VOLO-44009 format. One record per atom (N, C-alpha, C, O, CB): atom name; x, y, z. Coordinates in steps of 0.2 Angstrom, whole numbers, plus 5000, padded with zeros to 4 digits. Glycine has a CB too. Layout:
atomo->CA	px->X	py->Y	pz->Z .
...
This chain:
atomo->N	px->5004	py->4995	pz->5001 .
atomo->CA	px->5000	py->5000	pz->5001 .
atomo->C	px->5004	py->5007	pz->4999 .
atomo->O	px->5006	py->5009	pz->5005 .
atomo->CB	px->4997	py->5000	pz->5007 .
atomo->N	px->5005	py->5009	pz->4995 .
atomo->CA	px->5007	py->5017	pz->4995 .
atomo->C	px->5007	py->5023	pz->4999 .
atomo->O	px->5001	py->5023	pz->5002 .
atomo->CB	px->5006	py->5019	pz->4990 .
atomo->N	px->5011	py->5027	pz->5000 .
atomo->CA	px->5008	py->5031	pz->5006 .
atomo->C	px->5002	py->5039	pz->5003 .
atomo->O	px->5001	py->5044	pz->5005 .
atomo->CB	px->5017	py->5033	pz->5011 .
atomo->N	px->5000	py->5036	pz->4997 .
atomo->CA	px->4993	py->5039	pz->4996 .
atomo->C	px->4988	py->5037	pz->4997 .
atomo->O	px->4983	py->5040	pz->4996 .
atomo->CB	px->4993	py->5041	pz->4993 .
atomo->N	px->4988	py->5029	pz->4997 .
atomo->CA	px->4983	py->5026	pz->4997 .
atomo->C	px->4982	py->5028	pz->5007 .
atomo->O	px->4977	py->5029	pz->5010 .
atomo->CB	px->4985	py->5018	pz->4993 .
atomo->N	px->4988	py->5027	pz->5010 .
atomo->CA	px->4987	py->5028	pz->5017 .
atomo->C	px->4986	py->5033	pz->5020 .
atomo->O	px->4983	py->5033	pz->5025 .
atomo->CB	px->4991	py->5027	pz->5020 .
atomo->N	px->4988	py->5039	pz->5015 .
atomo->CA	px->4985	py->5047	pz->5017 .
atomo->C	px->4977	py->5048	pz->5015 .
atomo->O	px->4975	py->5053	pz->5018 .
atomo->CB	px->4989	py->5053	pz->5014 .
atomo->N	px->4975	py->5046	pz->5012 .
atomo->CA	px->4968	py->5045	pz->5010 .
atomo->C	px->4963	py->5043	pz->5013 .
atomo->O	px->4958	py->5046	pz->5015 .
atomo->CB	px->4967	py->5041	pz->5007 .
atomo->N	px->4965	py->5035	pz->5015 .
atomo->CA	px->4962	py->5032	pz->5023 .
atomo->C	px->4961	py->5034	pz->5028 .
atomo->O	px->4956	py->5033	pz->5032 .
atomo->CB	px->4963	py->5029	pz->5026 .
atomo->N	px->4970	py->5040	pz->5029 .
atomo->CA	px->4968	py->5043	pz->5037 .
atomo->C	px->4964	py->5049	pz->5036 .
atomo->O	px->4961	py->5053	pz->5040 .
atomo->CB	px->4976	py->5046	pz->5043 .
atomo->N	px->4963	py->5051	pz->5028 .
atomo->CA	px->4959	py->5058	pz->5030 .
atomo->C	px->4949	py->5056	pz->5031 .
atomo->O	px->4945	py->5060	pz->5035 .
atomo->CB	px->4961	py->5065	pz->5021 .
atomo->N	px->4949	py->5047	pz->5026 .
atomo->CA	px->4944	py->5045	pz->5029 .
atomo->C	px->4941	py->5047	pz->5037 .
atomo->O	px->4937	py->5051	pz->5039 .
atomo->CB	px->4945	py->5038	pz->5029 .
atomo->N	px->4946	py->5043	pz->5040 .
atomo->CA	px->4946	py->5040	pz->5046 .
atomo->C	px->4944	py->5045	pz->5052 .
atomo->O	px->4941	py->5044	pz->5056 .
atomo->CB	px->4952	py->5038	pz->5048 .
atomo->N	px->4949	py->5053	pz->5049 .
atomo->CA	px->4949	py->5058	pz->5051 .
atomo->C	px->4941	py->5062	pz->5052 .
atomo->O	px->4939	py->5065	pz->5057 .
atomo->CB	px->4954	py->5060	pz->5046 .
atomo->N	px->4938	py->5061	pz->5048 .
atomo->CA	px->4932	py->5061	pz->5045 .
atomo->C	px->4926	py->5060	pz->5048 .
atomo->O	px->4921	py->5063	pz->5049 .
atomo->CB	px->4932	py->5059	pz->5041 .
atomo->N	px->4928	py->5053	pz->5048 .
atomo->CA	px->4922	py->5048	pz->5052 .
atomo->C	px->4924	py->5050	pz->5059 .
atomo->O	px->4919	py->5054	pz->5061 .
atomo->CB	px->4923	py->5038	pz->5053 .
atomo->N	px->4930	py->5050	pz->5062 .
atomo->CA	px->4931	py->5052	pz->5070 .
atomo->C	px->4928	py->5060	pz->5072 .
atomo->O	px->4926	py->5062	pz->5077 .
atomo->CB	px->4941	py->5053	pz->5072 .
atomo->N	px->4928	py->5064	pz->5064 .
atomo->CA	px->4923	py->5070	pz->5068 .
atomo->C	px->4916	py->5071	pz->5069 .
atomo->O	px->4912	py->5074	pz->5072 .
atomo->CB	px->4923	py->5077	pz->5065 .
atomo->N	px->4915	py->5063	pz->5061 .
atomo->CA	px->4907	py->5064	pz->5064 .
atomo->C	px->4905	py->5061	pz->5069 .
atomo->O	px->4899	py->5062	pz->5071 .
atomo->CB	px->4903	py->5061	pz->5061 .
atomo->N	px->4909	py->5059	pz->5072 .
atomo->CA	px->4907	py->5054	pz->5077 .
atomo->C	px->4908	py->5059	pz->5084 .
atomo->O	px->4904	py->5058	pz->5089 .
atomo->CB	px->4912	py->5045	pz->5077 .
atomo->N	px->4914	py->5064	pz->5085 .
atomo->CA	px->4913	py->5067	pz->5090 .
atomo->C	px->4909	py->5074	pz->5090 .
atomo->O	px->4906	py->5076	pz->5095 .
atomo->CB	px->4918	py->5068	pz->5091 .
atomo->N	px->4910	py->5077	pz->5084 .
atomo->CA	px->4904	py->5084	pz->5081 .
atomo->C	px->4900	py->5081	pz->5080 .
atomo->O	px->4899	py->5082	pz->5074 .
atomo->CB	px->4904	py->5089	pz->5075 .
atomo->N	px->4896	py->5078	pz->5084 .
atomo->CA	px->4888	py->5078	pz->5080 .
atomo->C	px->4883	py->5083	pz->5081 .
atomo->O	px->4880	py->5084	pz->5076 .
atomo->CB	px->4883	py->5072	pz->5081 .
atomo->N	px->4882	py->5087	pz->5087 .
atomo->CA	px->4879	py->5091	pz->5089 .
atomo->C	px->4876	py->5096	pz->5084 .
atomo->O	px->4870	py->5097	pz->5084 .
atomo->CB	px->4883	py->5094	pz->5093 .
atomo->N	px->4882	py->5099	pz->5080 .
atomo->CA	px->4879	py->5103	pz->5071 .
atomo->C	px->4878	py->5101	pz->5068 .
atomo->O	px->4883	py->5099	pz->5066 .
atomo->CB	px->4880	py->5107	pz->5068 .
atomo->N	px->4873	py->5101	pz->5066 .
atomo->CA	px->4871	py->5098	pz->5057 .
atomo->C	px->4877	py->5101	pz->5053 .
atomo->O	px->4878	py->5096	pz->5048 .
atomo->CB	px->4862	py->5103	pz->5053 .
atomo->N	px->4881	py->5106	pz->5052 .
atomo->CA	px->4884	py->5110	pz->5046 .
atomo->C	px->4891	py->5107	pz->5049 .
atomo->O	px->4895	py->5106	pz->5045 .
atomo->CB	px->4883	py->5118	pz->5046 .
atomo->N	px->4892	py->5104	pz->5056 .
atomo->CA	px->4900	py->5100	pz->5055 .
atomo->C	px->4899	py->5092	pz->5056 .
atomo->O	px->4904	py->5088	pz->5057 .
atomo->CB	px->4906	py->5102	pz->5062 .
atomo->N	px->4892	py->5091	pz->5054 .
atomo->CA	px->4892	py->5084	pz->5051 .
atomo->C	px->4892	py->5082	pz->5046 .
atomo->O	px->4894	py->5077	pz->5043 .
atomo->CB	px->4888	py->5080	pz->5053 .
atomo->N	px->4889	py->5088	pz->5045 .
atomo->CA	px->4886	py->5089	pz->5034 .
atomo->C	px->4894	py->5090	pz->5031 .
atomo->O	px->4895	py->5088	pz->5025 .
atomo->CB	px->4881	py->5100	pz->5031 .
atomo->N	px->4900	py->5093	pz->5036 .
atomo->CA	px->4905	py->5093	pz->5031 .
atomo->C	px->4909	py->5090	pz->5033 .
atomo->O	px->4914	py->5091	pz->5030 .
atomo->CB	px->4908	py->5098	pz->5030 .
atomo->N	px->4909	py->5086	pz->5037 .
atomo->CA	px->4911	py->5078	pz->5039 .
atomo->C	px->4913	py->5072	pz->5035 .
atomo->O	px->4918	py->5068	pz->5034 .
atomo->CB	px->4907	py->5076	pz->5042 .
atomo->N	px->4903	py->5072	pz->5034 .
atomo->CA	px->4901	py->5066	pz->5026 .
atomo->C	px->4903	py->5070	pz->5021 .
atomo->O	px->4905	py->5066	pz->5017 .
atomo->CB	px->4892	py->5064	pz->5023 .
atomo->N	px->4904	py->5074	pz->5018 .
atomo->CA	px->4907	py->5074	pz->5012 .
atomo->C	px->4914	py->5077	pz->5012 .
atomo->O	px->4915	py->5081	pz->5007 .
atomo->CB	px->4902	py->5076	pz->5008 .
atomo->N	px->4919	py->5075	pz->5017 .
atomo->CA	px->4925	py->5074	pz->5018 .
atomo->C	px->4924	py->5068	pz->5017 .
atomo->O	px->4926	py->5067	pz->5011 .
atomo->CB	px->4928	py->5075	pz->5022 .
atomo->N	px->4922	py->5063	pz->5020 .
atomo->CA	px->4921	py->5055	pz->5019 .
atomo->C	px->4920	py->5052	pz->5012 .
atomo->O	px->4921	py->5047	pz->5010 .
atomo->CB	px->4915	py->5053	pz->5023 .
atomo->N	px->4917	py->5057	pz->5010 .
atomo->CA	px->4913	py->5055	pz->5004 .
atomo->C	px->4920	py->5058	pz->4998 .
atomo->O	px->4924	py->5053	pz->4997 .
atomo->CB	px->4904	py->5060	pz->5003 .
atomo->N	px->4922	py->5063	pz->4996 .
atomo->CA	px->4928	py->5065	pz->4995 .
atomo->C	px->4933	py->5060	pz->4995 .
atomo->O	px->4935	py->5057	pz->4989 .
atomo->CB	px->4929	py->5068	pz->5000 .
atomo->N	px->4935	py->5058	pz->5000 .
atomo->CA	px->4940	py->5054	pz->5003 .
atomo->C	px->4939	py->5048	pz->4997 .
atomo->O	px->4943	py->5047	pz->4992 .
atomo->CB	px->4938	py->5052	pz->5012 .
atomo->N	px->4933	py->5044	pz->4998 .
atomo->CA	px->4932	py->5039	pz->4995 .
atomo->C	px->4933	py->5039	pz->4988 .
atomo->O	px->4936	py->5035	pz->4984 .
atomo->CB	px->4926	py->5039	pz->4996 .
atomo->N	px->4929	py->5045	pz->4986 .
atomo->CA	px->4929	py->5047	pz->4979 .
atomo->C	px->4937	py->5045	pz->4976 .
atomo->O	px->4938	py->5041	pz->4971 .
atomo->CB	px->4926	py->5057	pz->4978 .
atomo->N	px->4944	py->5051	pz->4980 .
atomo->CA	px->4949	py->5049	pz->4977 .
atomo->C	px->4952	py->5041	pz->4978 .
atomo->O	px->4958	py->5039	pz->4976 .
atomo->CB	px->4953	py->5054	pz->4978 .
atomo->N	px->4949	py->5040	pz->4981 .
atomo->CA	px->4952	py->5033	pz->4984 .
atomo->C	px->4950	py->5028	pz->4978 .
atomo->O	px->4954	py->5027	pz->4973 .
atomo->CB	px->4948	py->5030	pz->4993 .
atomo->N	px->4945	py->5027	pz->4978 .
atomo->CA	px->4941	py->5023	pz->4972 .
atomo->C	px->4945	py->5026	pz->4964 .
atomo->O	px->4949	py->5023	pz->4960 .
atomo->CB	px->4931	py->5027	pz->4973 .
atomo->N	px->4942	py->5031	pz->4964 .
atomo->CA	px->4948	py->5033	pz->4958 .
atomo->C	px->4954	py->5031	pz->4957 .
atomo->O	px->4955	py->5028	pz->4951 .
atomo->CB	px->4949	py->5038	pz->4957 .
atomo->N	px->4962	py->5032	pz->4961 .
atomo->CA	px->4966	py->5028	pz->4962 .
atomo->C	px->4968	py->5024	pz->4960 .
atomo->O	px->4973	py->5023	pz->4956 .
atomo->CB	px->4966	py->5028	pz->4964 .
atomo->N	px->4961	py->5016	pz->4965 .
atomo->CA	px->4963	py->5012	pz->4963 .
atomo->C	px->4961	py->5008	pz->4958 .
atomo->O	px->4964	py->5003	pz->4957 .
atomo->CB	px->4963	py->5009	pz->4966 .
atomo->N	px->4956	py->5011	pz->4953 .
atomo->CA	px->4952	py->5010	pz->4944 .
atomo->C	px->4957	py->5013	pz->4942 .
atomo->O	px->4958	py->5011	pz->4936 .
atomo->CB	px->4945	py->5015	pz->4942 .
atomo->N	px->4961	py->5018	pz->4944 .
atomo->CA	px->4966	py->5018	pz->4938 .
atomo->C	px->4971	py->5015	pz->4939 .
atomo->O	px->4974	py->5015	pz->4933 .
atomo->CB	px->4967	py->5024	pz->4936 .
atomo->N	px->4977	py->5012	pz->4944 .
atomo->CA	px->4982	py->5009	pz->4947 .
atomo->C	px->4979	py->5001	pz->4942 .
atomo->O	px->4982	py->4998	pz->4938 .
atomo->CB	px->4982	py->5010	pz->4957 .
atomo->N	px->4973	py->4998	pz->4945 .
atomo->CA	px->4970	py->4994	pz->4941 .
atomo->C	px->4967	py->4991	pz->4935 .
atomo->O	px->4965	py->4986	pz->4933 .
atomo->CB	px->4967	py->4994	pz->4943 .
atomo->N	px->4969	py->4998	pz->4930 .
atomo->CA	px->4970	py->4998	pz->4922 .
atomo->C	px->4962	py->4993	pz->4923 .
atomo->O	px->4963	py->4988	pz->4921 .
atomo->CB	px->4980	py->4994	pz->4916 .
atomo->N	px->4957	py->4993	pz->4925 .
atomo->CA	px->4951	py->4991	pz->4926 .
atomo->C	px->4944	py->4997	pz->4923 .
atomo->O	px->4940	py->5000	pz->4926 .
atomo->CB	px->4951	py->4990	pz->4933 .
atomo->N	px->4943	py->4996	pz->4915 .
atomo->CA	px->4942	py->5001	pz->4910 .
atomo->C	px->4933	py->5000	pz->4913 .
atomo->O	px->4930	py->5005	pz->4915 .
atomo->CB	px->4945	py->5000	pz->4899 .
atomo->N	px->4930	py->4994	pz->4914 .
atomo->CA	px->4923	py->4995	pz->4916 .
atomo->C	px->4921	py->4997	pz->4919 .
atomo->O	px->4915	py->4998	pz->4919 .
atomo->CB	px->4921	py->4994	pz->4917 .
atomo->N	px->4927	py->4998	pz->4925 .
atomo->CA	px->4924	py->5004	pz->4933 .
atomo->C	px->4924	py->5011	pz->4933 .
atomo->O	px->4924	py->5014	pz->4938 .
atomo->CB	px->4929	py->5003	pz->4939 .
atomo->N	px->4924	py->5013	pz->4925 .
atomo->CA	px->4927	py->5019	pz->4928 .
atomo->C	px->4921	py->5025	pz->4930 .
atomo->O	px->4922	py->5030	pz->4933 .
atomo->CB	px->4933	py->5022	pz->4920 .
atomo->N	px->4915	py->5024	pz->4928 .
atomo->CA	px->4910	py->5027	pz->4929 .
atomo->C	px->4907	py->5026	pz->4936 .
atomo->O	px->4901	py->5027	pz->4937 .
atomo->CB	px->4906	py->5026	pz->4923 .
atomo->N	px->4910	py->5023	pz->4940 .
atomo->CA	px->4910	py->5023	pz->4947 .
atomo->C	px->4912	py->5027	pz->4954 .
atomo->O	px->4911	py->5027	pz->4960 .
atomo->CB	px->4914	py->5019	pz->4947 .
atomo->N	px->4917	py->5032	pz->4948 .
atomo->CA	px->4917	py->5038	pz->4955 .
atomo->C	px->4915	py->5042	pz->4952 .
atomo->O	px->4917	py->5047	pz->4954 .
atomo->CB	px->4923	py->5041	pz->4958 .
atomo->N	px->4909	py->5041	pz->4946 .
atomo->CA	px->4907	py->5049	pz->4945 .
atomo->C	px->4900	py->5046	pz->4946 .
atomo->O	px->4896	py->5051	pz->4945 .
atomo->CB	px->4909	py->5053	pz->4938 .
atomo->N	px->4898	py->5040	pz->4948 .
atomo->CA	px->4891	py->5039	pz->4950 .
atomo->C	px->4891	py->5042	pz->4959 .
atomo->O	px->4886	py->5045	pz->4962 .
atomo->CB	px->4890	py->5030	pz->4950 .
atomo->N	px->4897	py->5041	pz->4963 .
atomo->CA	px->4898	py->5044	pz->4967 .
atomo->C	px->4898	py->5051	pz->4968 .
atomo->O	px->4897	py->5054	pz->4974 .
atomo->CB	px->4903	py->5042	pz->4968 .
atomo->N	px->4900	py->5054	pz->4963 .
atomo->CA	px->4899	py->5062	pz->4964 .
atomo->C	px->4890	py->5061	pz->4965 .
atomo->O	px->4888	py->5063	pz->4970 .
atomo->CB	px->4902	py->5067	pz->4955 .
atomo->N	px->4886	py->5059	pz->4960 .
atomo->CA	px->4880	py->5062	pz->4959 .
atomo->C	px->4878	py->5060	pz->4964 .
atomo->O	px->4877	py->5065	pz->4968 .
atomo->CB	px->4877	py->5060	pz->4953 .
atomo->N	px->4876	py->5054	pz->4968 .
atomo->CA	px->4876	py->5053	pz->4976 .
atomo->C	px->4877	py->5059	pz->4982 .
atomo->O	px->4873	py->5062	pz->4985 .
atomo->CB	px->4882	py->5047	pz->4978 .
atomo->N	px->4886	py->5061	pz->4980 .
atomo->CA	px->4887	py->5066	pz->4985 .
atomo->C	px->4884	py->5073	pz->4986 .
atomo->O	px->4883	py->5077	pz->4990 .
atomo->CB	px->4894	py->5067	pz->4986 .
atomo->N	px->4882	py->5074	pz->4978 .
atomo->CA	px->4880	py->5080	pz->4977 .
atomo->C	px->4873	py->5080	pz->4978 .
atomo->O	px->4872	py->5086	pz->4979 .
atomo->CB	px->4882	py->5082	pz->4970 .
atomo->N	px->4868	py->5076	pz->4979 .
atomo->CA	px->4861	py->5072	pz->4981 .
atomo->C	px->4861	py->5074	pz->4988 .
atomo->O	px->4856	py->5078	pz->4991 .
atomo->CB	px->4861	py->5064	pz->4980 .
atomo->N	px->4866	py->5071	pz->4991 .
atomo->CA	px->4866	py->5070	pz->4998 .
atomo->C	px->4869	py->5078	pz->5001 .
atomo->O	px->4868	py->5081	pz->5007 .
atomo->CB	px->4873	py->5062	pz->5001 .
atomo->N	px->4873	py->5082	pz->4996 .
atomo->CA	px->4873	py->5088	pz->4999 .
atomo->C	px->4868	py->5093	pz->4999 .
atomo->O	px->4868	py->5097	pz->5003 .
atomo->CB	px->4878	py->5090	pz->4998 .
atomo->N	px->4864	py->5092	pz->4993 .
atomo->CA	px->4858	py->5096	pz->4992 .
atomo->C	px->4853	py->5096	pz->4996 .
atomo->O	px->4850	py->5100	pz->4999 .
atomo->CB	px->4854	py->5095	pz->4986 .
atomo->N	px->4853	py->5088	pz->4998 .
atomo->CA	px->4847	py->5088	pz->5004 .
atomo->C	px->4850	py->5089	pz->5010 .
atomo->O	px->4845	py->5090	pz->5014 .
atomo->CB	px->4844	py->5081	pz->5005 .
atomo->N	px->4856	py->5088	pz->5013 .
atomo->CA	px->4859	py->5090	pz->5018 .
atomo->C	px->4857	py->5098	pz->5020 .
atomo->O	px->4855	py->5100	pz->5025 .
atomo->CB	px->4865	py->5089	pz->5017 .
atomo->N	px->4859	py->5102	pz->5015 .
atomo->CA	px->4858	py->5110	pz->5015 .
atomo->C	px->4852	py->5115	pz->5014 .
atomo->O	px->4850	py->5120	pz->5016 .
atomo->CB	px->4862	py->5112	pz->5009 .
atomo->N	px->4847	py->5107	pz->5010 .
atomo->CA	px->4840	py->5109	pz->5012 .
atomo->C	px->4836	py->5109	pz->5020 .
atomo->O	px->4833	py->5113	pz->5023 .
atomo->CB	px->4836	py->5103	pz->5008 .
atomo->N	px->4838	py->5102	pz->5022 .
atomo->CA	px->4837	py->5102	pz->5028 .
atomo->C	px->4840	py->5108	pz->5034 .
atomo->O	px->4836	py->5110	pz->5038 .
atomo->CB	px->4839	py->5097	pz->5029 .
atomo->N	px->4848	py->5109	pz->5032 .
atomo->CA	px->4849	py->5114	pz->5036 .
atomo->C	px->4847	py->5123	pz->5035 .
atomo->O	px->4848	py->5127	pz->5040 .
atomo->CB	px->4854	py->5112	pz->5036 .
atomo->N	px->4845	py->5123	pz->5030 .
atomo->CA	px->4839	py->5129	pz->5030 .
atomo->C	px->4834	py->5128	pz->5032 .
atomo->O	px->4831	py->5132	pz->5036 .
atomo->CB	px->4838	py->5132	pz->5024 .
atomo->N	px->4831	py->5123	pz->5031 .
atomo->CA	px->4823	py->5123	pz->5036 .
atomo->C	px->4825	py->5123	pz->5044 .
atomo->O	px->4821	py->5126	pz->5047 .
atomo->CB	px->4818	py->5115	pz->5035 .
atomo->N	px->4829	py->5120	pz->5046 .
atomo->CA	px->4831	py->5120	pz->5051 .
atomo->C	px->4833	py->5127	pz->5054 .
atomo->O	px->4830	py->5129	pz->5059 .
atomo->CB	px->4836	py->5115	pz->5052 .
atomo->N	px->4837	py->5129	pz->5050 .
atomo->CA	px->4837	py->5137	pz->5057 .
atomo->C	px->4833	py->5140	pz->5054 .
atomo->O	px->4833	py->5145	pz->5058 .
atomo->CB	px->4845	py->5143	pz->5058 .
atomo->N	px->4829	py->5141	pz->5050 .
atomo->CA	px->4825	py->5145	pz->5047 .
atomo->C	px->4819	py->5144	pz->5054 .
atomo->O	px->4817	py->5149	pz->5057 .
atomo->CB	px->4825	py->5143	pz->5039 .
atomo->N	px->4816	py->5139	pz->5055 .
atomo->CA	px->4811	py->5136	pz->5059 .
atomo->C	px->4814	py->5137	pz->5067 .
atomo->O	px->4810	py->5140	pz->5070 .
atomo->CB	px->4810	py->5128	pz->5057 .
atomo->N	px->4820	py->5135	pz->5069 .
atomo->CA	px->4822	py->5135	pz->5077 .
atomo->C	px->4825	py->5140	pz->5079 .
atomo->O	px->4826	py->5142	pz->5084 .
atomo->CB	px->4825	py->5130	pz->5079 .
atomo->N	px->4830	py->5143	pz->5072 .
atomo->CA	px->4834	py->5149	pz->5074 .
atomo->C	px->4845	py->5143	pz->5077 .
atomo->O	px->4850	py->5145	pz->5078 .
atomo->CB	px->4827	py->5155	pz->5085 .
atomo->N	px->4843	py->5137	pz->5076 .
atomo->CA	px->4848	py->5133	pz->5076 .
atomo->C	px->4851	py->5129	pz->5071 .
atomo->O	px->4849	py->5128	pz->5066 .
atomo->CB	px->4847	py->5129	pz->5080 .
atomo->N	px->4856	py->5127	pz->5073 .
atomo->CA	px->4857	py->5118	pz->5068 .
atomo->C	px->4858	py->5113	pz->5072 .
atomo->O	px->4861	py->5109	pz->5069 .
atomo->CB	px->4865	py->5117	pz->5062 .
atomo->N	px->4856	py->5111	pz->5078 .
atomo->CA	px->4856	py->5107	pz->5083 .
atomo->C	px->4854	py->5102	pz->5078 .
atomo->O	px->4850	py->5102	pz->5073 .
atomo->CB	px->4852	py->5108	pz->5090 .
atomo->N	px->4857	py->5097	pz->5082 .
atomo->CA	px->4854	py->5089	pz->5079 .
atomo->C	px->4850	py->5088	pz->5082 .
atomo->O	px->4846	py->5085	pz->5078 .
atomo->CB	px->4859	py->5083	pz->5079 .
atomo->N	px->4847	py->5089	pz->5088 .
atomo->CA	px->4842	py->5088	pz->5092 .
atomo->C	px->4835	py->5090	pz->5090 .
atomo->O	px->4830	py->5086	pz->5093 .
atomo->CB	px->4843	py->5092	pz->5097 .
atomo->N	px->4834	py->5095	pz->5086 .
atomo->CA	px->4831	py->5098	pz->5082 .
atomo->C	px->4828	py->5093	pz->5078 .
atomo->O	px->4822	py->5094	pz->5076 .
atomo->CB	px->4835	py->5103	pz->5079 .
atomo->N	px->4832	py->5088	pz->5076 .
atomo->CA	px->4828	py->5082	pz->5071 .
atomo->C	px->4823	py->5078	pz->5072 .
atomo->O	px->4818	py->5076	pz->5069 .
atomo->CB	px->4832	py->5076	pz->5070 .
atomo->N	px->4825	py->5078	pz->5080 .
atomo->CA	px->4817	py->5075	pz->5084 .
atomo->C	px->4812	py->5077	pz->5082 .
atomo->O	px->4807	py->5074	pz->5080 .
atomo->CB	px->4816	py->5076	pz->5092 .
atomo->N	px->4813	py->5085	pz->5082 .
atomo->CA	px->4805	py->5088	pz->5084 .
atomo->C	px->4802	py->5089	pz->5076 .
atomo->O	px->4796	py->5092	pz->5075 .
atomo->CB	px->4807	py->5097	pz->5088 .
atomo->N	px->4805	py->5087	pz->5072 .
atomo->CA	px->4802	py->5088	pz->5065 .
atomo->C	px->4796	py->5081	pz->5063 .
atomo->O	px->4791	py->5081	pz->5059 .
atomo->CB	px->4809	py->5088	pz->5060 .
atomo->N	px->4799	py->5075	pz->5067 .
atomo->CA	px->4793	py->5070	pz->5065 .
atomo->C	px->4795	py->5068	pz->5060 .
atomo->O	px->4790	py->5068	pz->5058 .
atomo->CB	px->4786	py->5071	pz->5063 .
atomo->N	px->4798	py->5065	pz->5056 .
atomo->CA	px->4800	py->5063	pz->5049 .
atomo->C	px->4804	py->5058	pz->5048 .
atomo->O	px->4806	py->5057	pz->5042 .
atomo->CB	px->4802	py->5069	pz->5045 .
């Protein structure tokens, strides 16, 4: 395993640790999720390029599409919660009853 792969896995692990530790605010949770998805994207693209597996070239792009959808839904939820309650606490998600 090369140094680049180790750094990307460390970035994923740090984002996961940030998600587990700073989950009181929705904005910090969304940023940690975005870091996890971007590190997965880079790792997937590197593995596909190194293995010369041409059939899987669309997999990183599909991951980016899902990441964009996740970011849009997360930001819409953040705007709705901050307009309704004035804060971005994750505890307010229980009050939405969804």
